[in-house]
N, C-alpha and C positions, 0 to 999 in steps of 0.2 A: 721730790728728792733732787739732789744735785750738789752744788758746792757754793760757798760764799767767799767774798773778799771784803776787806775794809782797809782803807789807806788814808793816811794824813801826810800831806806835804809839809815838812817842818819849816820850810821857808815861806809859807803862806801862798805859794803859787798854785795854779790849777793842777789838780791831781788826776785829771781825766786821762791823760796819756798812760800814766802808770796803772790806773784802774782797768783800762781796756786791755793793756798788756797782760795783766794778771788774769782777767776773765778769758782771754784767748788761750792761755795756758791750760785752763780748766775745761774748756769746751771739748766735747766728744760727740760722736755721731748720734747719740740718743737725746741730745739736748733739744728741747722744744721751744724754749724762750730764754731770753737774756734780759737782765734788769740792772739798772744802775740808779743811784739816788744820792743827792746831797741832803743836808739836814732839812731841807724844805720842799724838795721836788723829787718825784719818782718817774722814771722813764723805763718802759718795758717794750721790747721789740724782738724780732726774730733774727736780725743781723746787726753787727756791731755799728754800722753806719747810723742806724736808727737811734742808738744810744748817745751819740756824740752831739747832743743838743746844748746850746748855750745856756738854756734854763737850768741845767744841772751842773754847770761849771762851779767848782768849789775846791778848796784845798783839802776838804774832807769828803770822801765818797765811800759808799758801800755798794756791793753788787752781788748778783746771784745768777748762776746758770741753773736752769730748771729742767728736769726730766720727770715724766709722770710715772708713778708706780700704780696707784689706785685711781679709778675713774674720777674720784672727787678731789684729787690733788690739784692745787693751784700754786702758781709762783708765790713764794712767801717773802715778798718785798712790799712793805706796807707804809703808807703815809699816816702818821699820827699827828696829834696836836703839838706842833712845834718841834717835831722830830720825825725820823724815819727808822724803820727796823728791817733787817734781813734776818730771817729765821731758817735754819736748816735742821730738820729733824722730824720726829714722829711723837705725837702726844698719845699716850695710852689711856683711853677714856675710862676704862672700867675702874681704875684706882685713883686717878689724878684728882686732886682738889682744884687744879686748874687744867681743864681738858679741852678748852676751846681756843683756837688760834688767836682770835681777837682778844679774848680775855687774857691770854698769856702776854700778848703785845702790850696791852694796857698795864698789866702788872709790871712788866719789864720797865716801862717808862716811869712808873711812879715808885716802884720799889724792886729793883732788880734782884736783890737778895731774896726777897719773898718768892720771886719767880723760880729761883733755883731750889729753894727749900721745899716748895709745895707742889712741884711738878714732877709727875712720874713719866719720864720721857727719855728718849735719846736725842740730844739736841746740841746745837751751838747757835749763838746769835751775836749780832752787833747792832747797837743802837747809835744812830748818828744824831747828836744834839748840836746846837750852834757852836759850843766851845770845846766839845770833847766827844770821844767815842766811849761807849760802855759795851764790853763784850763779856760773854759767859759761856760756860760749857757744863753739860750734865755731870753728875757726881761720878759716874762710871767711866766717862770719857769714850763712849761708844762712837760718837761722830767725831771724825778727825778735825782738829783745829790747831794751827801753828801760828807763831808770832815771831816778829823780829824787827830790827831797825838798823838804819845806817845814818849817815849824815843828812840824807835827803828825806827819808820816809820812816814812818812807824806804821806797820801793816800787820794784818792777819789774813789767813786764808785756810781753806780746807785741805790744801796740798802744799808741800814745801816748795815745789817748783814754781809756783806763782810768786813766792817771795824771792826766790833766786832770780827770777826773770826781771825783777826791778833792782837788782844789785844788792839784795840783802843776803849775805853769804851764810849766816847762821840762822836757821829756822828752828826754833824750840817748840816742843810740844806744850800747848796751853794746859796748865794744871787743871784737872777735872774738879768740879765743885767750887771753882773760883770765879770771881768777877775781876775784870781788868778795867781800869780807867785810863784812857789813852789820850794824850794831847801832843803838842809839838815837842814837849820835853821827854816823851817816852811813855813807859808803862808803869802803872802802879797796881799791884795785885792785892786782892783781899780774899782769903779763904772764907767760904760760906757754909758749905756742906761737904765735909771731908771725913776720912776715916782716921780715928785715933787709936793707937795701940792700947790694948787692955789685956789683962790676964784672962785665961779661959774660965768659963763658968761651969761648975760641975753639973753634968747631965747624964741621964742614962741613955743608952743606945735607943731604946724604944721611944723615949720622949723626944729625943733629937730627930729621929727618923720621921716621926709623926708630924712634928712641926715643919721640918724641911719639905716633906711631901706636900703639905698644904701650900707652902710658899711657892714651890715649883709648879704645882698645878695652876695656881693663880697667875704666875708669871707667863706660862704658856697660853693660858686663856686670854690674857691681855694681848699677847703678841700674835694670836690667831684671830682675835675678834674682828668681825667684819669681812673676813676672807672666805671665799668659796673654796679655795684650794691653796695649799702651801707645800713647799719642798723642804726636806730635811737632808742636810749634808750627812751622809750615812756610811759609817765604817762597819757597822754591825757590833760595835763595842758597847760598853756600859752606858756611856753618856748619850750617844746618838740613839741607841735603842730606847732608853728611858724617855727622851724627848719625843721620839716617834710614837711610842705607845700613848703618852699623855696627850699629844697633839691629836691623835686619832680619837681620843675620848671627848675632845671638844666638838666632834662631828664635822670638823673641817676635812675636806678631801685631801688626804695626806699622801704625798709621793716621796719616795726615797731616791736620792741621787748618789750613786757610788762611782768613784773614779779611781783608776789604778793603772799601773803598767800591766802588760799582759803576763799571765802565768804567775800571779802572786796568790799565795794561799788564802789571804784575807778575803779575796773576792768570793770564794766558795762559802766562807763563813758568813759573809754579808747576805748571800742568797738564802742560806739556811735560816738566818735570823729574820729576813723579810718574810719568808714563808710562814714562820712561827707567828709573826706579828699580823699576818694576813694583810699586808700592804703592798702596793705595786712598787717595784724597784726598777730604776733605769740605770743600767750598767754601761759604763764607757771605758774602754780599755785603750791604752796608748803604748807607744814604743819610744825608743831612744831618740829618734828624730823629732818626735813631738815635744820631748823635754827640751831639746836644743832650740826648737822654735819658740817655745813658751818663755824661756829664761829671760831674753831681753825685754819682752813685754812686761813680765812680772817685776823686773828690776825698775823699769820705768814707773810702774805703779806704786811700788813700795818705797821708792826713793832713797834707798840705802843699799850699799854693797855687802849685805849680811848673808853669808852662805846658809845659815840655819833658817832665816826668814824666807830666803828664796826657795829652799827645799820644801818648806811648808806652804809657801805662797803658790807654787805651781799646782798642787792638787786643788787648792781653793780657787784658783783661776779656772781650772777645768770644770769644777763643780758649778761655779757661777755661770760660766759660758753655756753649759748644758742645761742648767736651770732655765736660762733665758730662752734657749732654743726649744725647750719643751713647752714654752708659753707660760711658765710660772714666774711670778714677780717677787715673791718673798721667800727667803731661804733661812730656815732655822738651823742653828749650829750649836755645838756644845762647848765653844770656847769659854774659858773661865773655870770650868769644873776642876781641872788639875790643880790650879793655884788655890782654889777655895777649899778643896777636900783632900789634898795631899796626894796628888796623882804622880808626882815626879820622884824619881829615885833619889835625888839629892835630899829630899825631906827625910827619907828613911835613913840615909847616911848620917844626917845631923842628929836624928833621934837616937840611933844606935850608939853613936860616938860621944855625943854631948848631952843627951837628955831631951825631954819633951819641950822644955822652955826654948832651947835653941831652935828646934824644929818649928815651934810656934812663931818665933820671931822671923825666921826665914820665910815662912808662908805669908805672914803679914806683909813683909817687904815686897814680896812678889805680887800680892793682891793690889797694893797701891800703885804698882807699875804695869798692871795688866794692859792698860790702854796703849802703852808704848810697845810692850812686848808682842801683843797679839791683835788687839782690836783695830788699831789704826791700819795695820797692814791689810787685814782681811776686809775691812769695810771699803777701803779704796779700791781693792781688786773687784769686789762685787759691784760697787758703784759704777765702775767702768762698763760693766755689762748691763747696767740698768736693772740690777737685782738688789733688793733691799735686804741687808743682813740683819737678822734679829737674833739676839742671844739670850735665851731664857735664864741661863745660870747667872748672867751678868746683870741681874736686877739688884737694886740697892738693898732691899730687905733681905735677900738671900745672902749677899756679900756681908752685910752687917751681922747676920746670924752666924755665918761661917767663921768670921774672925773671932767669935767668942767660943767656938767649939773646942773641947779638949782634943789634943793630938791623938789620944787613945781611941777616939771615935773615927779617926781618919786613917790611921796607919797601924798595921799589925807587924809586930816583930816576931821572929828574926828577920834578917835583911831580905829574905825571899818571900816574906809574907805579903798578903794582899794590901792594896791601898784603896782609898776612897770607900772605906768601910760603911759609912753612913749612907752613901748612895747605893751601895750593894744591898743594904737593908731595905731601902725603898723599892729597889728593883724586885726584890723577893716578895715584898708585901703586896705589890701590884700585880704579881702573878707572872713575871718574866721567868723563863726556864733557867735552870741551873747553868747551862752552858753559856748563857749571857751573864748571869749574876756573878759567876766565878771567873770570868774571862780576865786575864791579866792585861795590864796597860801596855799598849804598843803605840808608839808615835807614828803619825801619818806619813812623815817623810821616809820612814823605814818600811812600813807595811805596804805603801804604794809603790815602793821601789825607786822613788825619785832620788833619794840621797845617794844610793849606790850608782845610779846612772850619772849624776853630776860628777861623782868621783871618776867615773870612766871617761867622761867628756874632757875633764881637766887633765887627766893622765895622758890622753891622746896628744895634748899640746905641751906635755912636759911641765905642767903647772900643778900646784896644789888647788884644791877647790876654792880656797879664799882668793888666790891669785887669779884664777879663771873668772870668778864672779866680779872681782874688782876691775879686771880688764874690760869686760863687757859693759859694766856700769859706766865707767869713765868714757867709753866709746859713745854710748848713746847720749850722755849728757854733754859731751863736746859737740855732738851734732846739734843738740838743742841750742847751744850758744851760737853756732854758725848760722842758725836759722832765725835768730832774733832780729 
């Protein structure tokens, strides 16, 4: 695990200086190896000086910073026949038609579209050929990947700041399920495996729940395969409790990680739920000073001055940090469930005011933007702590199934009715108690107390939360520019 870069100097000059600058931006304390490659040569080392070899001088370079999650992990910078490949991701072997890293690399070289279509994985890659780069991203967009260009460079990276560091001001999210062909003239995208809107298909609740339960069990089995132990980001709510219960059924040693500010009622609920599940729970409680300390770090990692993303990112930051300190390397979390199964209040509003079709459209639009709204933020935060985030709900087959479900299987009217109905049906069928099955949706930024604390910190300075977050964001990135 780690991060990748790819860069083309549009003027045909050596891109080494730009590539190293990008890699330096991505390096953190857990990085074990660094790699850089031209279309013909691969160089791997432990310090940047080892990479700056004349044999890899080229106007087109790819690179990787590598940190180990599993004992078998290796730097994924490979020399192929007439090309080189950098791969950042995880292949899930239990379902993939292409499940071996070498087979994936060969497929990318000969048919990159086939690699995206037939691989069950969270990944991003860049292939350096003599005349062009070919880049791609998994259909769900779990692994962050950004692209951009200016007069000098066309480039890609796992974090926006790597692009900013070489003067590319606008870093766009690489569209999931797409391939990009890149040369000195810029980017050409081709959709390969993406979601298309369709009308919902009629299903009974019983049939839908049975099918979804099977898909979710398989997704969790894939994401827990080969692990002796795993952590679950745990609120005690419907999503995390269902994941924890099914993870336990895989016979993987499952640990629950709960973070919150002190004196929040949800912590007692999490304790009660953990006891019911008969799983060990690690509880970490914070105060106002901890929020203030974490905010600049989180903004640096999420790379945008968004108050909502920051308020969600802080609990994710604590969860990843404590997962790492507990000696766990993989964190399962419930991101995606709200978009897929109608967890947000705005879906209820659309449903009650405009009908089920409007709610269905709103949910579909959110599903195709989940990577930008949630996944990129949380993955970058976990990656910083050398913890691999795996999202069982964000499996392609589950998302595809969810986009075709009738709204009536997700949302109950009137406005105060339950949401995520089909998930509640699964929870009930697997034997979770009613206090979990019927628990209403509460967002982590509120249940943890972080949102209210950010309001308090901003008010202390006479600012709105938005102004406070933007002030800190611009301060830390001005510092980055001074250090270039």
